C-alpha positions as CSV (number, residue, x, y, z in Angstrom):
1,M,0.0,0.1,0.2
2,T,1.4,3.5,-0.8
3,R,2.2,5.5,2.1
4,P,0.7,9.2,2.2
5,L,2.9,11.8,1.6
6,P,3.5,14.5,4.4
7,R,2.8,18.2,3.8
8,S,6.3,18.8,3.6
9,G,7.1,16.4,1.2
10,T,4.5,17.8,-1.1
11,F,6.2,21.2,-0.4
12,L,9.4,19.8,-1.5
13,L,8.2,18.2,-4.4
14,A,6.5,21.8,-5.6
15,C,9.9,23.4,-5.0
16,I,11.7,20.9,-7.1
17,A,8.9,21.1,-10.0
18,G,9.6,25.0,-10.0
19,T,13.2,25.3,-10.0
20,A,13.5,22.2,-12.6
21,I,10.9,23.7,-15.1
22,A,12.5,27.3,-14.5
23,N,15.6,25.9,-16.5
24,N,13.6,25.8,-19.9
25,Y,12.9,29.7,-19.5
26,A,15.7,31.2,-17.4
27,I,18.0,31.8,-20.2
28,Q,15.4,33.5,-22.7
29,P,16.1,37.0,-21.5
30,A,19.9,36.5,-21.9
31,L,19.5,35.1,-25.6
32,T,21.1,38.2,-27.0
33,T,24.1,38.3,-24.7
34,V,24.8,34.5,-25.4
35,A,24.5,35.2,-29.1
36,A,27.2,37.9,-28.6
37,G,29.3,35.8,-26.2
38,L,29.3,32.9,-28.6
39,G,29.8,35.1,-31.6
40,V,26.5,33.6,-33.4
41,P,23.6,35.0,-35.2
42,H,20.2,35.5,-33.2
43,S,18.7,33.4,-35.5
44,V,20.7,30.6,-34.4
45,I,20.7,31.1,-30.6
46,G,16.6,31.6,-30.8
47,L,16.8,27.9,-31.3
48,V,17.7,27.4,-27.6
49,P,14.2,27.7,-26.1
50,T,12.8,25.2,-29.0
51,A,15.7,22.6,-28.1
52,A,14.4,23.0,-24.5
53,L,11.0,22.3,-25.4
54,A,11.8,19.2,-27.7
55,G,13.9,18.0,-24.9
56,C,11.1,18.3,-22.5
57,M,8.6,16.5,-24.7
58,T,11.1,13.9,-25.2
59,G,11.4,13.5,-21.1
60,F,7.5,13.3,-21.1
61,A,7.4,10.3,-23.3
62,L,10.5,8.5,-22.2
63,L,11.2,9.3,-18.6
64,L,8.0,10.2,-17.1
65,P,6.9,6.4,-17.1
66,L,9.8,5.7,-14.7
67,A,7.7,7.2,-12.0
68,D,5.8,4.0,-12.2
69,R,9.0,1.7,-11.7
70,L,11.5,3.7,-9.5
71,A,11.3,4.8,-5.9
72,P,10.7,8.6,-5.9
73,N,13.6,9.3,-3.8
74,R,15.9,7.7,-6.3
75,L,14.4,8.6,-9.3
76,V,14.0,12.6,-8.7
77,A,17.4,12.6,-7.2
78,A,19.0,10.7,-10.1
79,Q,17.2,13.2,-12.8
80,L,18.0,16.5,-10.8
81,T,21.7,15.3,-10.7
82,A,21.5,14.7,-14.7
83,L,19.9,18.2,-14.8
84,A,22.7,19.8,-12.7
85,A,25.2,18.0,-15.0
86,A,23.4,19.2,-18.4
87,L,23.5,22.9,-16.8
88,A,27.3,22.6,-16.0
89,L,27.8,21.5,-19.8
90,A,25.6,24.4,-21.2
91,S,27.7,26.8,-19.0
92,A,31.0,25.5,-20.5
93,A,29.7,25.1,-24.1
94,P,32.2,26.6,-26.5
95,G,29.7,27.2,-29.6
96,A,26.0,27.3,-30.5
97,G,26.0,23.3,-31.3
98,A,27.0,22.4,-28.0
99,L,24.7,24.8,-26.2
100,L,21.6,23.4,-28.2
101,A,22.7,19.8,-27.3
102,A,23.0,20.6,-23.9
103,Y,19.6,22.3,-23.7
104,L,18.2,19.1,-25.3
105,L,19.5,17.5,-22.2
106,I,18.3,20.2,-19.8
107,G,14.8,20.1,-21.2
108,A,14.5,16.4,-20.9
109,A,16.0,16.5,-17.4
110,A,13.4,19.2,-16.4
111,S,10.6,16.9,-17.0
112,V,11.2,15.8,-13.4
113,A,8.7,18.6,-12.8
114,A,6.0,16.5,-14.2
115,Q,7.2,13.4,-12.2
116,A,7.1,15.5,-9.0
117,S,3.2,15.9,-9.8
118,S,2.6,12.3,-10.8
119,I,4.4,11.3,-7.4
120,A,2.3,14.1,-5.3
121,G,-0.9,12.6,-6.8
122,R,0.1,8.9,-6.2
123,H,1.2,9.4,-2.7
124,A,-1.5,12.1,-1.6
125,P,-3.4,11.2,1.4
126,A,-7.0,9.9,0.8
127,G,-9.1,12.5,-0.5
128,H,-6.6,15.0,-0.9
129,R,-5.1,14.0,-4.5
130,A,-6.3,17.4,-6.3
131,T,-4.5,19.5,-3.5
132,G,-1.2,17.6,-3.9
133,V,-1.5,18.1,-7.4
134,A,-2.5,21.6,-7.3
135,T,0.4,22.5,-4.7
136,V,3.1,21.2,-7.2
137,A,1.4,22.8,-10.0
138,A,1.6,26.2,-8.2
139,G,5.5,25.4,-7.5
140,M,5.9,24.8,-11.6
141,S,3.9,28.0,-12.3
142,A,6.1,30.0,-9.8
143,G,9.0,28.6,-11.6
144,I,7.9,29.5,-14.9
145,L,6.8,33.2,-13.9
146,L,9.8,33.9,-12.1
147,S,12.4,32.2,-14.1
148,R,13.0,35.0,-16.9
149,L,13.2,37.6,-14.0
150,A,15.6,35.5,-12.0
151,G,17.6,34.6,-15.2
152,G,17.8,38.2,-16.3
153,T,18.9,39.4,-13.2
154,L,21.6,36.8,-12.5
155,T,22.8,37.2,-16.1
156,D,23.4,41.0,-15.4
157,I,25.0,40.4,-12.2
158,L,27.2,37.2,-13.0
159,G,27.2,36.7,-16.7
160,W,25.1,33.9,-18.2
161,R,27.4,31.0,-17.7
162,R,27.5,31.5,-14.1
163,M,23.9,32.1,-13.9
164,L,23.6,28.4,-15.3
165,L,25.8,27.2,-12.7
166,V,23.6,28.9,-9.8
167,F,20.7,27.0,-11.3
168,A,23.1,23.8,-11.5
169,A,23.7,24.3,-7.7
170,L,20.0,24.6,-7.1
171,A,19.6,21.4,-8.8
172,L,22.0,19.6,-6.6
173,I,20.4,20.7,-3.4
174,G,17.1,19.5,-4.5
175,A,18.7,16.3,-5.6
176,I,20.2,15.8,-2.0
177,A,16.7,16.9,-0.5
178,A,15.0,14.4,-2.6
179,A,17.2,11.5,-1.7
180,M,16.7,12.2,1.9
181,L,13.1,13.1,2.2
182,L,11.0,11.6,-0.4
183,P,9.6,8.2,-0.3
184,R,11.9,5.1,-0.5
185,Q,9.1,2.9,-1.5
186,R,9.5,1.4,-4.9
187,P,6.0,1.0,-6.8
188,H,4.7,-2.2,-7.7
189,S,5.0,-3.1,-11.1
190,G,4.8,-6.3,-13.3
191,H,6.1,-4.7,-16.4
192,S,9.9,-4.0,-17.8
193,Y,10.6,-0.4,-18.8
194,R,10.1,-1.5,-22.5
195,A,6.9,-3.0,-22.0
196,A,5.7,0.2,-20.1
197,L,6.8,2.2,-23.2
198,V,4.8,-0.1,-25.6
199,S,1.8,0.2,-23.5
200,L,1.4,3.9,-23.9
201,P,-0.4,4.2,-27.1
202,P,-3.0,1.4,-26.3
203,L,-3.7,3.3,-23.1
204,L,-5.1,6.1,-25.3
205,R,-7.5,3.6,-27.2
206,E,-8.4,1.7,-24.0
207,L,-9.2,4.4,-21.7
208,P,-12.0,7.0,-23.1
209,Q,-11.4,9.1,-19.9
210,L,-7.8,9.7,-20.9
211,R,-9.0,10.8,-24.4
212,W,-11.5,13.3,-23.2
213,A,-8.8,14.4,-20.6
214,V,-6.6,15.2,-23.6
215,V,-9.4,16.9,-25.6
216,V,-10.5,19.0,-23.0
217,G,-6.8,20.1,-21.9
218,G,-5.8,20.5,-25.4
219,L,-8.6,22.9,-26.2
220,W,-7.7,25.4,-23.1
221,Y,-3.7,25.0,-23.8
222,F,-4.5,25.9,-27.3
223,A,-6.7,29.0,-26.5
224,F,-3.8,29.9,-23.7
225,N,-0.9,29.9,-26.2
226,L,-2.8,31.5,-28.8
227,I,-3.7,34.4,-26.6
228,W,-0.4,35.0,-25.3
229,V,1.6,34.7,-28.4
230,A,-0.7,36.8,-30.4
231,L,-0.6,39.4,-27.4
232,A,2.9,39.7,-27.6
233,L,3.0,40.1,-31.3
234,A,0.1,42.6,-31.1
235,L,1.5,44.9,-28.7
236,A,5.0,45.0,-30.3
237,E,3.4,46.1,-33.6
238,P,2.0,50.0,-34.1
239,P,0.2,51.6,-32.5
240,H,1.4,50.0,-29.2
241,S,4.9,49.5,-30.1
242,L,5.9,48.2,-26.7
243,D,9.5,46.9,-26.1
244,P,10.1,43.6,-24.8
245,T,10.4,44.4,-21.3
246,A,7.1,46.1,-21.0
247,I,5.5,43.3,-22.8
248,G,6.9,41.1,-20.5
249,L,5.5,42.8,-17.2
250,Y,2.3,41.3,-18.5
251,S,3.3,37.8,-17.4
252,L,3.0,39.3,-13.9
253,A,-0.7,38.9,-14.2
254,G,-0.2,35.2,-14.0
255,L,0.6,35.6,-10.3
256,L,-3.2,35.3,-9.6
257,G,-3.2,31.8,-11.3
258,F,-0.4,30.9,-9.1
259,A,-2.2,32.1,-6.1
260,A,-5.3,30.6,-6.8
261,L,-4.1,27.1,-7.4
262,P,-4.0,25.6,-3.8
263,L,-7.5,27.1,-3.1
264,T,-8.8,25.3,-6.1
265,G,-7.1,22.1,-5.5
266,R,-8.9,22.0,-2.0
267,L,-12.3,22.9,-3.6
268,T,-11.6,20.3,-6.5
269,D,-11.0,17.5,-3.5
270,R,-14.4,18.9,-2.0
271,H,-16.4,18.7,-5.0
272,T,-15.3,17.2,-8.4
273,P,-12.8,17.8,-11.2
274,A,-15.4,18.0,-13.6
275,T,-17.4,20.9,-11.8
276,M,-14.1,22.8,-11.2
277,I,-13.0,22.7,-14.7
278,T,-16.3,23.9,-16.0
279,I,-16.1,26.9,-13.7
280,C,-12.5,27.6,-14.6
281,M,-13.3,27.5,-18.3
282,L,-15.9,30.1,-17.8
283,A,-13.7,32.2,-16.0
284,A,-11.1,32.0,-18.6
285,A,-14.0,32.7,-21.1
286,A,-14.8,35.8,-19.3
287,G,-11.0,36.8,-19.2
288,T,-11.0,36.3,-23.0
289,I,-13.9,38.6,-23.6
290,L,-12.1,41.5,-21.5
291,L,-9.1,41.0,-23.8
292,A,-11.3,41.1,-26.8
293,T,-12.4,44.4,-26.2
294,G,-8.9,46.0,-27.0
295,L,-5.4,46.6,-26.1
296,N,-5.6,50.2,-25.4
297,T,-6.2,49.8,-21.6
298,P,-3.5,48.2,-19.6
299,P,-5.6,47.4,-16.6
300,T,-8.1,45.6,-18.4
301,I,-5.4,43.7,-20.5
302,A,-3.9,42.7,-17.1
303,L,-7.5,41.7,-15.7
304,G,-8.2,39.5,-18.5
305,L,-4.9,37.8,-18.5
306,A,-5.2,37.1,-14.9
307,A,-8.6,35.8,-15.2
308,V,-7.3,33.6,-18.4
309,D,-4.2,32.4,-16.6
310,A,-6.0,31.3,-13.2
311,G,-8.7,29.5,-15.2
312,C,-6.3,27.7,-17.3
313,F,-3.9,26.6,-14.5
314,A,-6.5,25.7,-12.3
315,A,-8.4,23.6,-14.8
316,Q,-4.8,21.9,-15.6
317,A,-4.3,20.8,-12.0
318,A,-8.0,19.4,-11.7
319,N,-7.5,17.6,-15.0
320,M,-4.2,15.9,-13.9
321,S,-5.7,15.0,-10.6
322,R,-8.5,12.8,-12.4
323,V,-5.9,11.5,-15.0
324,I,-4.0,10.1,-12.0
325,A,-7.1,8.7,-10.4
326,L,-7.7,6.5,-13.4
327,D,-4.8,4.4,-11.8
328,P,-2.5,5.8,-9.2
329,Q,-0.1,3.1,-9.8
330,R,0.2,3.9,-13.5
331,S,0.3,7.8,-12.9
332,G,3.7,8.1,-14.6
333,S,2.5,6.4,-17.9
334,L,-1.0,8.0,-17.9
335,S,0.6,11.3,-17.2
336,S,3.1,10.9,-20.0
337,V,0.4,9.9,-22.7
338,Y,-1.5,13.0,-21.5
339,L,1.4,15.8,-21.4
340,V,2.9,14.8,-24.8
341,L,-0.4,15.1,-26.6
342,Y,-1.3,18.4,-24.5
343,F,1.8,20.2,-25.3
344,T,1.6,18.9,-28.8
345,V,-2.1,20.7,-29.1
346,G,-0.5,23.7,-27.3
347,A,2.4,24.1,-30.1
348,I,-0.5,24.3,-32.7
349,G,-2.0,27.2,-30.8
350,T,1.5,28.8,-30.8
351,A,2.1,28.2,-34.5
352,L,-1.3,29.4,-35.4
353,A,-1.1,32.8,-33.4
354,A,0.8,34.8,-36.1
355,P,-1.3,33.7,-39.1
356,L,-4.6,34.0,-37.2
357,L,-3.7,37.7,-36.0
358,N,-2.7,38.4,-39.5
359,T,-5.7,37.2,-41.0
360,L,-8.4,37.9,-38.4
361,G,-7.1,40.8,-36.2
362,W,-6.6,40.9,-32.7
363,Q,-10.6,40.6,-31.9
364,G,-10.8,37.3,-34.2
365,T,-8.1,35.8,-32.7
366,T,-9.2,36.2,-29.3
367,L,-12.9,35.0,-30.3
368,T,-11.1,32.0,-31.8
369,A,-9.5,31.3,-28.4
370,L,-13.0,32.1,-26.7
371,A,-14.6,29.3,-28.8
372,A,-12.1,26.7,-27.6
373,L,-12.7,27.6,-24.0
374,L,-16.4,27.5,-24.1
375,L,-16.1,24.2,-26.0
376,A,-13.9,22.8,-23.2
377,A,-16.4,24.0,-20.7
378,P,-19.2,21.5,-21.3
379,L,-16.8,18.6,-22.4
380,G,-14.9,18.9,-19.2
381,H,-18.0,17.8,-17.5
382,T,-18.8,14.8,-19.8
383,G,-20.5,11.8,-18.6
384,S,-17.7,9.4,-20.0
385,W,-15.9,10.0,-16.6
386,Q,-18.8,8.0,-15.1
387,T,-18.4,5.2,-17.3
388,R,-16.7,2.0,-17.2
389,S,-13.7,1.1,-19.6
390,K,-11.5,-1.6,-20.8
391,P,-8.5,-2.2,-18.3
392,P,-5.3,-1.0,-19.9
393,H,-3.3,-4.1,-21.1
394,G,-2.1,-6.4,-18.4
395,T,-3.5,-4.7,-15.4
396,G,-6.1,-7.2,-15.0
397,R,-8.8,-5.0,-13.6
398,R,-11.3,-2.1,-14.6
399,L,-10.1,1.4,-13.9
400,V,-13.1,3.3,-12.8
401,P,-12.2,6.8,-11.2
402,P,-14.1,7.5,-8.0
403,S,-16.5,10.5,-7.7
404,R,-13.6,12.4,-6.3
405,P,-10.0,11.7,-7.1
């Protein structure tokens, strides 16, 4: 039987998730400085964030299932150690090629943030799964929101190479803490790692609940990325012509989403994930309507972004909690399938932002996002979560999520 994780353990996982995922974003404010230091064009060094994202997606697919096989203390400590080593390699990179290779490794190792969420959900006390997942999600959100500020500030003070070494030191501290404080209990698994990877695609076919989770989550992540990328592009053009720093300040609106996550986690445990998702989508839709009114009033933009971020962040925590509830002992594999497809759909929103903005304008783009959010609201309450499904291959039992995760 899985032992419940104490609150301090969940807090540690939240800190680990935040400091790990931050490494995908911390270098972004320093890209111009890095390009100058390595003597390469901006177009080349601009591939660094893409390499980090590609590595992270690879980590979701190949490393996240390890959460179903290895003891949390060993798995998290090993991956954080690998993250520290990759950051050290990046700090010593002699050229763009080496830096890009290092960031593929950094992105893959940073996927430990998703493992932290899976572990928190699996080891949560009875009736508190959504709270545990939301706490880790809050840590991830804080890491994403503060990473660019921390990375830019440390680069100004220490230079970009030493900035990466500071993050490497944080990863090593996290590795030591994980080895000492996280559960040492190894999950019971009758499958080899290769068999676990082979079983991932069938999970999507055999579990309608997982398919619905992907569809619903993909809709709001599509809308989220569409809004943010289109906003950055629109504000950089006349008549607004804001510089990157001014545009970046709007990201602070996401602090509301970070602050709301612990509360929404408790509400999800008290009610149901489906109810919380519907409420969150309506809140995000209201924020999108505010954004559609125009970009000439900064307070209105900030309020709209705050509602969109809070709604999407909280809905993601609720959705992850019910994905994990399908089978807590295979939470790593289930999360792997979900997150790979979730980020894929989000990437489509990112890619379509510029074409839609050029074709439909700002209002047309926000209305497209609004349509996705309003579609996600009823789909998030779909009755398929109450139906039985075929068990995934080899489990030998039906997976029926309880009314509460």
